[in-house]
C-alpha positions in Angstrom: -17.1 -42.2 15.0 -14.5 -42.1 12.3 -16.9 -40.3 10.0 -17.9 -37.8 12.7 -14.4 -36.7 13.6 -13.4 -35.4 10.1 -16.8 -33.6 9.9 -16.3 -32.1 13.3 -12.8 -30.8 12.3 -14.2 -29.4 9.1 -16.9 -27.5 11.0 -14.3 -26.0 13.4 -12.1 -24.9 10.5 -15.1 -23.4 8.7 -16.0 -21.4 11.8 -12.4 -20.2 12.1 -12.3 -19.0 8.5 -15.6 -17.1 9.0 -14.3 -15.6 12.2 -11.1 -14.5 10.6 -13.0 -13.0 7.7 -15.2 -11.0 10.1 -12.1 -9.7 12.0 -10.6 -8.4 8.7 -12.9 -5.4 9.0 -11.1 -2.4 10.5 -12.1 1.1 11.5 -11.6 3.5 8.6 -13.3 5.9 6.2 -13.9 6.3 2.5 -15.0 8.9 -0.1 -17.1 8.0 -3.1 -16.7 9.4 -6.6 -20.3 10.5 -6.7 -19.7 13.0 -3.8 -16.0 13.6 -3.1 -16.9 16.3 -0.5 -18.3 13.7 1.9 -16.2 11.3 3.9 -18.0 8.3 5.4 -16.7 6.5 8.5 -17.2 2.8 9.3 -15.7 -0.6 9.4 -14.2 -1.4 6.1 -12.2 -4.1 4.3 -10.3 -3.8 1.0 -10.6 -6.8 -1.3 -9.4 -7.4 -4.9 -12.6 -6.3 -6.6 -14.2 -3.9 -4.1 -14.2 -2.0 -0.9 -16.6 -3.6 1.6 -18.2 -1.6 4.3 -20.2 -2.9 7.3 -23.4 -0.9 7.3 -26.3 -0.8 9.8 -27.5 -4.1 11.3 -24.3 -5.8 10.3 -25.1 -5.7 6.6 -22.1 -5.5 4.2 -22.1 -3.1 1.3 -19.6 -3.7 -1.5 -18.5 -0.7 -3.6 -16.6 -1.4 -6.8 -13.3 0.3 -7.0 -14.5 2.5 -9.8 -17.0 4.1 -7.4 -14.4 4.8 -4.6 -12.4 8.0 -4.7 -10.1 7.3 -1.7 -10.2 5.5 1.6 -8.3 5.1 4.9 -7.8 2.1 7.1 -6.4 3.1 10.5 -3.6 5.6 9.8 -3.0 4.3 6.2 -4.3 6.5 3.4 -5.1 5.2 -0.1 -5.6 7.3 -3.3 -5.8 6.6 -7.0 -2.8 7.0 -9.3 -2.1 6.4 -13.0 0.7 6.3 -15.5 3.3 4.0 -13.8 4.1 0.5 -15.0 2.7 -2.5 -13.2 4.1 -6.0 -13.8 1.6 -8.7 -14.5 2.1 -12.5 -14.7 3.3 -12.4 -18.4 3.6 -8.8 -19.3 3.1 -5.2 -18.1 0.3 -2.7 -18.0 0.0 1.0 -17.3 -1.7 1.9 -14.1 -5.1 3.5 -14.6 -6.7 4.8 -11.4 -5.0 2.0 -9.3 -5.0 2.5 -5.6 -1.7 3.3 -3.9 -0.8 4.1 -0.3 -0.1 7.7 0.3 2.9 7.7 2.6 3.6 11.4 2.7 2.3 14.5 0.9 3.2 18.1 0.2 5.4 19.5 -2.6 6.3 15.8 -3.1 4.0 12.9 -2.6 5.5 9.5 -1.8 3.4 6.6 -2.9 3.6 2.8 -2.5 2.0 0.3 -4.8 1.7 -3.2 -3.2 1.5 -6.2 -5.4 -1.2 -8.8 -4.5 0.5 -11.7 -2.7 1.3 -14.6 -5.0 2.7 -18.1 -4.6 0.0 -19.0 -2.0 -2.0 -22.2 -1.8 -5.7 -22.9 -1.9 -7.4 -22.9 1.4 -10.5 -24.5 2.8 -13.4 -24.8 0.3 -11.3 -23.1 -2.4 -10.8 -19.9 -0.4 -7.5 -18.2 -1.2 -4.7 -18.5 1.4 -2.2 -15.8 1.0 1.4 -16.7 0.4 4.5 -14.5 0.0 4.6 -11.9 -2.8 7.1 -12.6 -5.6 7.5 -8.9 -6.4 8.7 -6.1 -4.2 6.5 -3.0 -3.6 6.8 -0.1 -6.0 7.7 3.3 -4.5 6.7 6.4 -6.5 7.4 10.1 -6.2 4.9 12.6 -7.5 5.6 16.3 -7.7 2.8 18.8 -7.5 1.8 19.9 -11.0 3.2 16.8 -12.8 0.8 14.5 -14.6 2.1 11.1 -13.4 4.3 9.7 -10.6 7.7 8.3 -11.3 8.9 4.9 -10.0 12.0 5.0 -7.7 14.3 2.1 -8.5 16.0 0.3 -5.7 18.0 -2.8 -4.9 16.0 -5.5 -3.1 19.2 -6.5 -1.3 19.7 -3.2 0.7 16.9 -0.9 -0.4 19.2 1.5 -2.1 21.7 1.6 -5.0 23.1 4.2 -7.4 19.9 4.5 -9.5 17.9 5.0 -6.3 20.1 7.8 -5.1 20.1 9.5 -8.5 16.3 9.3 -8.8 15.6 10.7 -5.4 18.4 13.4 -5.6 16.6 14.8 -8.7 13.5 15.6 -6.6 15.3 17.1 -3.5 17.9 19.1 -5.4 16.8 22.3 -3.6 17.9 20.8 -0.2 21.7 20.5 -0.1 21.5 18.9 3.3 19.3 16.1 1.9 21.4 15.7 -1.2 24.5 15.3 1.0 22.8 12.5 3.0 22.0 10.7 -0.3 25.6 11.0 -1.5 26.8 9.6 1.8 24.5 6.5 1.3 22.5 7.3 4.5 19.1 7.0 2.7 17.4 3.8 1.6 13.9 2.8 0.8 13.4 2.0 4.5 13.7 5.5 5.7 12.6 7.3 2.5 9.3 8.2 4.1 10.8 10.3 6.8 13.4 11.7 4.3 10.6 12.9 2.0 8.7 14.2 5.1 11.7 16.3 6.0 11.7 17.8 2.5 8.0 18.5 2.6 8.1 20.2 6.1 11.4 22.0 5.5 12.8 20.3 8.6 16.0 18.4 9.3 16.0 14.7 8.5 15.5 12.5 11.5 16.8 9.0 10.8 14.1 6.4 11.6 12.7 3.7 9.3 9.2 3.3 7.9 6.9 0.9 9.6 7.9 -2.6 8.8 11.3 -1.5 7.4 14.7 -1.9 8.9 16.9 0.7 10.5 19.7 2.4 8.5 23.0 2.5 10.3 
């Protein structure tokens, strides 16, 4: 009985891990490099090495990232970007067709690069169990016609700071109303998405935060 109980618990955990893995698939779409004019819809899941797609008869097809042009999961859009600096464990590297989330687009594109979670622990049968990330996300601005996006520095304490305001002000210099809001310290990384959207749409700024962010008083 003592031997049976741990085995029973192990089987339950294994089934739970499998079920969780299956539920990771979400409705989305993707475009392959070999034919960027065609967008495919399906259940997809983004992993470190590839984009996995549930095909017919529940079979899973894995596309290496080099073969993927862009993809969407729910409302989130992901595209490739190059030229910005990515921190690694012991050094840095230049991004080369790394996927970033496209938060807003137009004359200015606002992009977000999310570091893979670190500091986790090993799960059942060696499977990774995600822990908190040790690095904050990178936010990038890319102006139409420019070769590479520029990282927007910000304080992790309040999502703002002098360097943040100076960097963003450079891109919205043609909108005095937006520059005034920056100078008044009304804009942080948490409402930057709606701020850039106001710039792209030539509309007034409406103060509400990005999903998962915090409100700006």
